[in-house]
Backbone and ligand atoms as CSV (ligand in chain L), in Angstrom:
chain,resi,resn,atom,element,x,y,z
A,1,MET,N,N,24.957,-53.288,0.773
A,1,MET,CA,C,25.236,-51.879,0.788
A,1,MET,C,C,24.138,-51.114,0.314
A,2,GLU,N,N,23.485,-51.448,-0.830
A,2,GLU,CA,C,22.407,-50.709,-1.369
A,2,GLU,C,C,21.281,-50.569,-0.354
A,3,ARG,N,N,21.038,-51.775,0.254
A,3,ARG,CA,C,19.908,-51.774,1.163
A,3,ARG,C,C,20.206,-50.781,2.389
A,4,ARG,N,N,21.438,-50.795,2.959
A,4,ARG,CA,C,21.747,-49.790,3.966
A,4,ARG,C,C,21.638,-48.421,3.539
A,5,GLY,N,N,21.959,-48.100,2.320
A,5,GLY,CA,C,21.874,-46.817,1.680
A,5,GLY,C,C,20.289,-46.398,1.654
A,6,PHE,N,N,19.568,-47.371,1.171
A,6,PHE,CA,C,18.116,-47.108,1.079
A,6,PHE,C,C,17.540,-46.811,2.499
A,7,ILE,N,N,17.976,-47.667,3.406
A,7,ILE,CA,C,17.444,-47.452,4.878
A,7,ILE,C,C,17.851,-46.003,5.459
A,8,ARG,N,N,19.063,-45.681,5.123
A,8,ARG,CA,C,19.667,-44.429,5.556
A,8,ARG,C,C,18.861,-43.236,4.976
A,9,LEU,N,N,18.587,-43.292,3.635
A,9,LEU,CA,C,17.771,-42.227,2.892
A,9,LEU,C,C,16.355,-42.293,3.544
A,10,SER,N,N,15.794,-43.410,3.801
A,10,SER,CA,C,14.353,-43.443,4.305
A,10,SER,C,C,14.356,-42.793,5.711
A,11,ALA,N,N,15.425,-43.067,6.488
A,11,ALA,CA,C,15.459,-42.383,7.799
A,11,ALA,C,C,15.586,-40.823,7.694
A,12,LEU,N,N,16.384,-40.477,6.725
A,12,LEU,CA,C,16.564,-38.973,6.472
A,12,LEU,C,C,15.242,-38.408,5.990
A,13,GLY,N,N,14.532,-39.049,5.216
A,13,GLY,CA,C,13.253,-38.504,4.789
A,13,GLY,C,C,12.250,-38.341,5.947
A,14,ALA,N,N,12.242,-39.321,6.841
A,14,ALA,CA,C,11.321,-39.229,8.008
A,14,ALA,C,C,11.795,-38.088,8.880
A,15,VAL,N,N,13.010,-37.936,9.122
A,15,VAL,CA,C,13.565,-36.754,9.924
A,15,VAL,C,C,13.208,-35.450,9.310
A,16,THR,N,N,13.392,-35.392,7.961
A,16,THR,CA,C,13.167,-34.098,7.274
A,16,THR,C,C,11.670,-33.771,7.371
A,17,SER,N,N,10.702,-34.719,7.195
A,17,SER,CA,C,9.324,-34.476,7.240
A,17,SER,C,C,8.854,-34.009,8.659
A,18,ILE,N,N,9.692,-34.394,9.639
A,18,ILE,CA,C,9.336,-34.018,11.009
A,18,ILE,C,C,9.740,-32.558,11.243
A,19,ILE,N,N,11.007,-32.241,10.686
A,19,ILE,CA,C,11.588,-30.882,10.897
A,19,ILE,C,C,10.958,-29.809,10.078
A,20,VAL,N,N,10.564,-30.059,8.770
A,20,VAL,CA,C,10.069,-29.057,7.942
A,20,VAL,C,C,8.867,-28.237,8.490
A,21,PRO,N,N,7.838,-28.956,9.022
A,21,PRO,CA,C,6.723,-28.145,9.544
A,21,PRO,C,C,7.122,-27.056,10.567
A,22,LYS,N,N,8.078,-27.433,11.468
A,22,LYS,CA,C,8.561,-26.488,12.477
A,22,LYS,C,C,9.182,-25.375,11.853
A,23,THR,N,N,10.011,-25.615,10.744
A,23,THR,CA,C,10.780,-24.584,10.158
A,23,THR,C,C,9.733,-23.670,9.423
A,24,VAL,N,N,8.793,-24.144,8.779
A,24,VAL,CA,C,7.719,-23.334,8.200
A,24,VAL,C,C,7.049,-22.505,9.141
A,25,LEU,N,N,6.760,-23.074,10.274
A,25,LEU,CA,C,5.934,-22.298,11.351
A,25,LEU,C,C,6.855,-21.266,11.986
A,26,ALA,N,N,8.139,-21.530,12.127
A,26,ALA,CA,C,9.012,-20.544,12.726
A,26,ALA,C,C,9.187,-19.325,11.747
A,27,SER,N,N,9.084,-19.554,10.540
A,27,SER,CA,C,9.392,-18.419,9.579
A,27,SER,C,C,8.091,-17.534,9.390
A,28,THR,N,N,6.986,-17.961,9.971
A,28,THR,CA,C,5.776,-17.094,9.794
A,28,THR,C,C,5.114,-16.895,11.213
A,29,PRO,N,N,5.885,-16.397,12.197
A,29,PRO,CA,C,5.326,-16.185,13.478
A,29,PRO,C,C,4.302,-15.103,13.481
A,30,SER,N,N,4.360,-14.120,12.587
A,30,SER,CA,C,3.326,-13.166,12.575
A,30,SER,C,C,1.990,-13.724,12.225
A,31,MET,N,N,1.842,-14.643,11.394
A,31,MET,CA,C,0.625,-15.263,10.976
A,31,MET,C,C,0.142,-16.102,12.130
A,32,ALA,N,N,0.923,-16.848,12.800
A,32,ALA,CA,C,0.463,-17.700,13.885
A,32,ALA,C,C,-0.051,-16.995,15.026
A,33,MET,N,N,0.336,-15.749,15.294
A,33,MET,CA,C,0.070,-15.018,16.533
A,33,MET,C,C,-1.175,-13.959,16.207
A,34,ALA,N,N,-1.362,-13.582,14.888
A,34,ALA,CA,C,-2.262,-12.562,14.485
A,34,ALA,C,C,-3.710,-12.890,15.005
A,35,GLY,N,N,-4.379,-11.995,15.549
A,35,GLY,CA,C,-5.773,-12.288,16.058
A,35,GLY,C,C,-5.761,-13.007,17.490
A,36,GLY,N,N,-4.569,-13.136,18.054
A,36,GLY,CA,C,-4.541,-13.856,19.346
A,36,GLY,C,C,-3.703,-13.104,20.307
A,37,LEU,N,N,-2.371,-13.007,20.118
A,37,LEU,CA,C,-1.498,-12.289,20.965
A,37,LEU,C,C,-1.539,-10.878,20.596
A,38,TYR,N,N,-1.709,-10.539,19.366
A,38,TYR,CA,C,-1.871,-9.151,18.913
A,38,TYR,C,C,-2.875,-9.104,17.830
A,39,TYR,N,N,-3.269,-7.791,17.469
A,39,TYR,CA,C,-4.334,-7.653,16.500
A,39,TYR,C,C,-3.900,-6.858,15.329
A,40,THR,N,N,-4.513,-7.093,14.212
A,40,THR,CA,C,-4.193,-6.294,12.976
A,40,THR,C,C,-5.554,-5.857,12.369
A,41,LYS,N,N,-5.533,-5.030,11.302
A,41,LYS,CA,C,-6.702,-4.528,10.631
A,41,LYS,C,C,-7.515,-5.772,10.108
A,42,ASP,N,N,-6.709,-6.797,9.580
A,42,ASP,CA,C,-7.376,-7.956,8.982
A,42,ASP,C,C,-7.643,-9.116,9.972
A,43,ALA,N,N,-7.016,-8.991,11.186
A,43,ALA,CA,C,-7.253,-9.953,12.186
A,43,ALA,C,C,-7.434,-9.340,13.532
A,44,PRO,N,N,-8.652,-8.618,13.632
A,44,PRO,CA,C,-8.863,-7.926,14.901
A,44,PRO,C,C,-9.385,-8.798,16.052
A,45,GLY,N,N,-9.523,-10.110,15.849
A,45,GLY,CA,C,-9.888,-11.022,16.919
A,45,GLY,C,C,-11.108,-10.613,17.667
A,46,ARG,N,N,-10.986,-10.632,18.925
A,46,ARG,CA,C,-12.147,-10.252,19.857
A,46,ARG,C,C,-12.400,-8.708,19.886
A,47,TRP,N,N,-11.558,-7.960,19.239
A,47,TRP,CA,C,-11.722,-6.570,19.205
A,47,TRP,C,C,-12.144,-6.007,17.873
A,48,SER,N,N,-13.007,-6.735,17.200
A,48,SER,CA,C,-13.335,-6.356,15.835
A,48,SER,C,C,-13.984,-4.902,15.633
A,49,LYS,N,N,-14.576,-4.429,16.735
A,49,LYS,CA,C,-15.195,-3.145,16.685
A,49,LYS,C,C,-14.219,-2.037,17.233
A,50,LYS,N,N,-12.938,-2.369,17.347
A,50,LYS,CA,C,-12.022,-1.453,17.998
A,50,LYS,C,C,-10.875,-1.124,17.050
A,51,VAL,N,N,-10.961,-1.467,15.729
A,51,VAL,CA,C,-9.878,-1.328,14.753
A,51,VAL,C,C,-9.553,0.139,14.610
A,52,GLY,N,N,-10.542,1.020,14.296
A,52,GLY,CA,C,-10.181,2.398,14.008
A,52,GLY,C,C,-9.488,3.231,15.161
A,53,GLY,N,N,-9.787,2.894,16.411
A,53,GLY,CA,C,-9.173,3.539,17.490
A,53,GLY,C,C,-7.901,3.004,18.040
A,54,HIS,N,N,-7.410,1.840,17.411
A,54,HIS,CA,C,-6.330,1.192,17.974
A,54,HIS,C,C,-5.146,0.842,16.984
A,55,LEU,N,N,-5.602,0.756,15.718
A,55,LEU,CA,C,-4.576,0.406,14.679
A,55,LEU,C,C,-3.646,1.655,14.541
A,56,PRO,N,N,-2.282,1.537,14.738
A,56,PRO,CA,C,-1.344,2.562,14.569
A,56,PRO,C,C,-1.250,2.999,12.993
A,57,ASN,N,N,-1.345,4.287,12.827
A,57,ASN,CA,C,-1.216,4.851,11.445
A,57,ASN,C,C,0.149,5.384,11.266
A,58,ILE,N,N,0.861,5.004,10.272
A,58,ILE,CA,C,2.280,5.238,10.040
A,58,ILE,C,C,2.510,6.222,8.892
A,59,SER,N,N,3.049,7.356,9.028
A,59,SER,CA,C,3.459,8.247,8.027
A,59,SER,C,C,4.932,8.211,7.784
A,60,VAL,N,N,5.369,8.171,6.609
A,60,VAL,CA,C,6.840,8.062,6.302
A,60,VAL,C,C,7.323,9.286,5.550
A,61,SER,N,N,8.389,9.863,5.963
A,61,SER,CA,C,9.013,11.023,5.218
A,61,SER,C,C,10.549,10.795,5.177
A,62,LYS,N,N,11.102,11.183,4.038
A,62,LYS,CA,C,12.506,10.944,3.815
A,62,LYS,C,C,13.160,12.361,3.727
A,63,GLY,N,N,14.182,12.736,4.406
A,63,GLY,CA,C,14.963,13.935,4.344
A,63,GLY,C,C,16.393,13.711,4.312
A,64,THR,N,N,17.144,14.854,4.477
A,64,THR,CA,C,18.589,14.765,4.428
A,64,THR,C,C,19.163,13.927,5.592
A,65,SER,N,N,18.403,13.809,6.762
A,65,SER,CA,C,18.980,13.091,7.838
A,65,SER,C,C,18.416,11.655,7.808
A,66,GLY,N,N,17.884,11.327,6.774
A,66,GLY,CA,C,17.386,9.862,6.648
A,66,GLY,C,C,15.825,9.766,6.794
A,67,THR,N,N,15.343,8.606,7.125
A,67,THR,CA,C,13.884,8.381,7.133
A,67,THR,C,C,13.361,8.776,8.610
A,68,GLN,N,N,12.199,9.417,8.502
A,68,GLN,CA,C,11.414,9.771,9.684
A,68,GLN,C,C,10.115,9.031,9.541
A,69,ILE,N,N,9.599,8.640,10.675
A,69,ILE,CA,C,8.145,8.137,10.673
A,69,ILE,C,C,7.456,8.885,11.781
A,70,GLU,N,N,6.194,9.097,11.527
A,70,GLU,CA,C,5.190,9.533,12.601
A,70,GLU,C,C,4.184,8.463,12.774
A,71,VAL,N,N,3.869,8.074,13.984
A,71,VAL,CA,C,2.920,7.141,14.402
A,71,VAL,C,C,1.810,7.765,15.204
A,72,VAL,N,N,0.561,7.589,14.660
A,72,VAL,CA,C,-0.642,8.154,15.287
A,72,VAL,C,C,-1.685,7.063,15.591
A,73,THR,N,N,-2.051,6.964,16.912
A,73,THR,CA,C,-3.223,6.104,17.184
A,73,THR,C,C,-4.395,7.022,17.565
A,74,SER,N,N,-5.441,6.817,16.733
A,74,SER,CA,C,-6.684,7.710,16.981
A,74,SER,C,C,-7.514,7.151,18.214
A,75,HIS,N,N,-6.839,7.335,19.391
A,75,HIS,CA,C,-7.271,6.927,20.545
A,75,HIS,C,C,-7.265,7.949,21.651
A,76,GLY,N,N,-8.287,8.097,22.528
A,76,GLY,CA,C,-8.276,9.097,23.551
A,76,GLY,C,C,-7.251,8.750,24.651
A,77,MET,N,N,-7.012,9.709,25.493
A,77,MET,CA,C,-6.099,9.531,26.587
A,77,MET,C,C,-6.808,9.911,27.835
A,78,SER,N,N,-7.704,8.955,28.313
A,78,SER,CA,C,-8.554,9.231,29.481
A,78,SER,C,C,-7.875,8.924,30.814
A,79,GLY,N,N,-6.725,9.495,31.174
A,79,GLY,CA,C,-6.053,9.228,32.287
A,79,GLY,C,C,-5.576,7.828,32.378
A,80,TYR,N,N,-5.342,7.303,33.536
A,80,TYR,CA,C,-4.907,5.958,33.573
A,80,TYR,C,C,-6.038,4.900,33.485
A,81,GLU,N,N,-7.265,5.401,33.394
A,81,GLU,CA,C,-8.516,4.622,33.105
A,81,GLU,C,C,-8.320,3.765,31.743
A,82,HIS,N,N,-7.996,4.651,30.704
A,82,HIS,CA,C,-7.971,4.015,29.312
A,82,HIS,C,C,-7.102,4.825,28.504
A,83,TYR,N,N,-5.973,4.331,28.072
A,83,TYR,CA,C,-5.052,5.094,27.265
A,83,TYR,C,C,-4.056,4.211,26.457
A,84,ILE,N,N,-3.367,4.836,25.545
A,84,ILE,CA,C,-2.321,4.075,24.864
A,84,ILE,C,C,-1.020,4.195,25.573
A,85,THR,N,N,-0.481,3.066,26.006
A,85,THR,CA,C,0.684,3.107,26.898
A,85,THR,C,C,1.999,3.336,26.133
A,86,LYS,N,N,2.043,2.775,24.868
A,86,LYS,CA,C,3.260,2.941,24.052
A,86,LYS,C,C,3.171,2.658,22.671
A,87,HIS,N,N,4.108,3.129,21.885
A,87,HIS,CA,C,4.371,2.774,20.509
A,87,HIS,C,C,5.750,2.145,20.439
A,88,ILE,N,N,5.843,1.005,19.652
A,88,ILE,CA,C,7.042,0.254,19.569
A,88,ILE,C,C,7.412,0.039,18.101
A,89,VAL,N,N,8.536,0.282,17.649
A,89,VAL,CA,C,8.951,0.036,16.314
A,89,VAL,C,C,9.973,-1.017,16.227
A,90,LEU,N,N,9.647,-1.980,15.325
A,90,LEU,CA,C,10.541,-3.171,15.108
A,90,LEU,C,C,10.943,-3.240,13.592
A,91,ASN,N,N,12.107,-3.843,13.375
A,91,ASN,CA,C,12.611,-3.919,12.031
A,91,ASN,C,C,11.897,-5.170,11.300
A,92,ASP,N,N,12.330,-5.473,10.149
A,92,ASP,CA,C,11.744,-6.593,9.327
A,92,ASP,C,C,11.893,-7.949,9.978
A,93,LYS,N,N,12.859,-8.039,10.889
A,93,LYS,CA,C,12.967,-9.379,11.672
A,93,LYS,C,C,12.379,-9.304,12.962
A,94,PHE,N,N,11.590,-8.342,13.205
A,94,PHE,CA,C,10.814,-8.195,14.562
A,94,PHE,C,C,11.918,-7.856,15.733
A,95,GLU,N,N,12.986,-7.181,15.357
A,95,GLU,CA,C,13.965,-6.768,16.314
A,95,GLU,C,C,13.630,-5.316,16.740
A,96,PHE,N,N,13.783,-4.995,17.949
A,96,PHE,CA,C,13.438,-3.674,18.569
A,96,PHE,C,C,14.315,-2.647,17.862
A,97,ILE,N,N,13.656,-1.533,17.499
A,97,ILE,CA,C,14.364,-0.374,17.062
A,97,ILE,C,C,14.207,0.813,18.057
A,98,ASN,N,N,12.945,1.164,18.521
A,98,ASN,CA,C,12.755,2.193,19.358
A,98,ASN,C,C,11.346,2.005,19.969
A,99,GLU,N,N,11.115,2.973,20.999
A,99,GLU,CA,C,9.748,2.965,21.452
A,99,GLU,C,C,9.509,4.325,22.093
A,100,LYS,N,N,8.247,4.653,22.289
A,100,LYS,CA,C,7.772,5.941,22.955
A,100,LYS,C,C,6.684,5.488,24.002
A,101,MET,N,N,6.971,5.816,25.182
A,101,MET,CA,C,6.052,5.556,26.256
A,101,MET,C,C,5.259,6.802,26.557
A,102,PHE,N,N,3.911,6.774,26.765
A,102,PHE,CA,C,2.998,7.740,26.907
A,102,PHE,C,C,2.630,7.989,28.426
A,103,ASP,N,N,2.416,9.214,28.911
A,103,ASP,CA,C,2.005,9.503,30.211
A,103,ASP,C,C,0.646,10.055,29.995
A,104,PRO,N,N,-0.451,9.388,30.375
A,104,PRO,CA,C,-1.785,9.889,30.162
A,104,PRO,C,C,-2.124,11.142,30.927
A,105,THR,N,N,-1.357,11.555,31.885
A,105,THR,CA,C,-1.541,12.766,32.601
A,105,THR,C,C,-0.980,13.999,31.874
A,106,LYS,N,N,-0.027,13.644,30.846
A,106,LYS,CA,C,0.638,14.825,30.154
A,106,LYS,C,C,0.409,14.744,28.711
A,107,ASP,N,N,0.419,13.497,28.145
A,107,ASP,CA,C,0.241,13.418,26.645
A,107,ASP,C,C,-1.248,13.428,26.299
A,108,LYS,N,N,-1.568,14.457,25.512
A,108,LYS,CA,C,-3.030,14.586,25.138
A,108,LYS,C,C,-3.383,13.632,23.964
A,109,SER,N,N,-2.484,13.168,23.231
A,109,SER,CA,C,-2.803,12.191,22.144
A,109,SER,C,C,-1.572,11.308,21.895
A,110,PRO,N,N,-1.862,9.983,21.553
A,110,PRO,CA,C,-0.762,9.123,21.322
A,110,PRO,C,C,-0.045,9.323,19.908
A,111,VAL,N,N,0.842,10.182,19.814
A,111,VAL,CA,C,1.507,10.480,18.628
A,111,VAL,C,C,2.983,10.472,18.943
A,112,SER,N,N,3.737,9.751,18.023
A,112,SER,CA,C,5.205,9.635,18.261
A,112,SER,C,C,5.938,9.824,16.965
A,113,GLN,N,N,7.241,10.273,17.064
A,113,GLN,CA,C,8.019,10.431,15.900
A,113,GLN,C,C,9.356,9.539,16.213
A,114,PHE,N,N,9.824,9.045,15.068
A,114,PHE,CA,C,10.975,8.193,15.150
A,114,PHE,C,C,12.004,8.439,13.998
A,115,SER,N,N,13.341,8.526,14.254
A,115,SER,CA,C,14.290,8.681,13.177
A,115,SER,C,C,14.891,7.284,12.922
A,116,LEU,N,N,14.776,6.809,11.675
A,116,LEU,CA,C,15.233,5.498,11.309
A,116,LEU,C,C,16.536,5.489,10.609
A,117,GLY,N,N,17.119,6.645,10.533
A,117,GLY,CA,C,18.455,6.846,9.781
A,117,GLY,C,C,18.362,6.331,8.351
A,118,GLU,N,N,19.321,5.486,8.007
A,118,GLU,CA,C,19.426,4.934,6.631
A,118,GLU,C,C,18.682,3.593,6.611
A,119,TYR,N,N,17.981,3.136,7.576
A,119,TYR,CA,C,17.269,1.817,7.541
A,119,TYR,C,C,16.318,1.929,6.323
A,120,SER,N,N,16.215,0.777,5.584
A,120,SER,CA,C,15.184,0.661,4.610
A,120,SER,C,C,14.766,-0.805,4.710
A,121,GLY,N,N,13.378,-0.936,4.349
A,121,GLY,CA,C,12.796,-2.227,4.353
A,121,GLY,C,C,11.497,-2.107,5.156
A,122,ARG,N,N,10.903,-3.202,5.570
A,122,ARG,CA,C,9.729,-3.283,6.317
A,122,ARG,C,C,9.932,-2.916,7.717
A,123,ILE,N,N,9.015,-2.118,8.356
A,123,ILE,CA,C,8.966,-1.935,9.781
A,123,ILE,C,C,7.655,-2.374,10.309
A,124,HIS,N,N,7.670,-2.924,11.530
A,124,HIS,CA,C,6.430,-3.278,12.217
A,124,HIS,C,C,6.288,-2.352,13.398
A,125,VAL,N,N,4.993,-1.775,13.514
A,125,VAL,CA,C,4.706,-0.743,14.552
A,125,VAL,C,C,3.662,-1.251,15.400
A,126,LEU,N,N,3.860,-1.246,16.663
A,126,LEU,CA,C,2.879,-1.784,17.673
A,126,LEU,C,C,2.393,-0.558,18.446
A,127,SER,N,N,1.084,-0.581,18.681
A,127,SER,CA,C,0.451,0.382,19.541
A,127,SER,C,C,-0.262,-0.408,20.714
A,128,VAL,N,N,-0.007,-0.109,21.905
A,128,VAL,CA,C,-0.487,-0.900,23.033
A,128,VAL,C,C,-1.543,-0.030,23.879
A,129,CYS,N,N,-2.754,-0.668,23.932
A,129,CYS,CA,C,-3.803,-0.020,24.736
A,129,CYS,C,C,-3.857,-0.766,26.030
A,130,ASN,N,N,-4.101,-0.004,27.098
A,130,ASN,CA,C,-4.142,-0.712,28.451
A,130,ASN,C,C,-5.472,-1.575,28.635
A,131,LYS,N,N,-6.455,-1.370,27.712
A,131,LYS,CA,C,-7.628,-2.123,27.865
A,131,LYS,C,C,-7.800,-3.175,26.667
A,132,HIS,N,N,-7.354,-2.702,25.480
A,132,HIS,CA,C,-7.703,-3.337,24.284
A,132,HIS,C,C,-6.417,-3.886,23.528
A,133,ASP,N,N,-5.352,-4.128,24.339
A,133,ASP,CA,C,-4.264,-4.931,23.952
A,133,ASP,C,C,-3.346,-4.326,22.845
A,134,THR,N,N,-2.663,-5.189,22.163
A,134,THR,CA,C,-1.471,-4.678,21.236
A,134,THR,C,C,-2.024,-4.922,19.735
A,135,TRP,N,N,-1.725,-3.754,18.953
A,135,TRP,CA,C,-2.141,-3.720,17.600
A,135,TRP,C,C,-0.899,-3.499,16.749
A,136,LEU,N,N,-0.938,-4.254,15.582
A,136,LEU,CA,C,0.230,-4.251,14.675
A,136,LEU,C,C,-0.139,-3.590,13.320
A,137,ASN,N,N,0.725,-2.717,12.828
A,137,ASN,CA,C,0.605,-2.294,11.452
A,137,ASN,C,C,1.991,-2.237,10.913
A,138,VAL,N,N,2.137,-2.315,9.583
A,138,VAL,CA,C,3.397,-2.388,8.911
A,138,VAL,C,C,3.551,-1.361,7.854
A,139,ALA,N,N,4.774,-0.989,7.512
A,139,ALA,CA,C,5.015,0.019,6.453
A,139,ALA,C,C,6.397,-0.381,5.804
A,140,GLU,N,N,6.537,0.039,4.608
A,140,GLU,CA,C,7.834,-0.064,3.914
A,140,GLU,C,C,8.528,1.347,3.997
A,141,VAL,N,N,9.766,1.380,4.352
A,141,VAL,CA,C,10.493,2.668,4.309
A,141,VAL,C,C,11.696,2.627,3.534
L,1,FE2,FE,FE,-8.516,1.140,23.900
């Protein structure tokens, strides 16, 4: 019986060591994708000279109607040739909260405002350029 128990525990240990790395990887998707699928200030990847014009800047204000944020990307709106297509706001679990799509024939600059109500915690904000891909910044609200 003791030998069977030992074998069972050994098998459990082997299974656990296989599962753990996947669990750790799944809990940090932002780190695995930074610099590849999307870009950040610290992981600009192939767009290292494009940080200033693409990183979304987030301003937070709190009022009687809850939390408001303003997102500004310091990027030109050169018609459909080169522009910011949208801002996307996600919560701390990377779940969608809201987005603002831009029309380069009407919007002179990529600026958006969002009401977050009573939400508090980390937000992830994405700014998407039609040439220089998707950029992520975070804020605590
Ligand atoms: Fe761009």
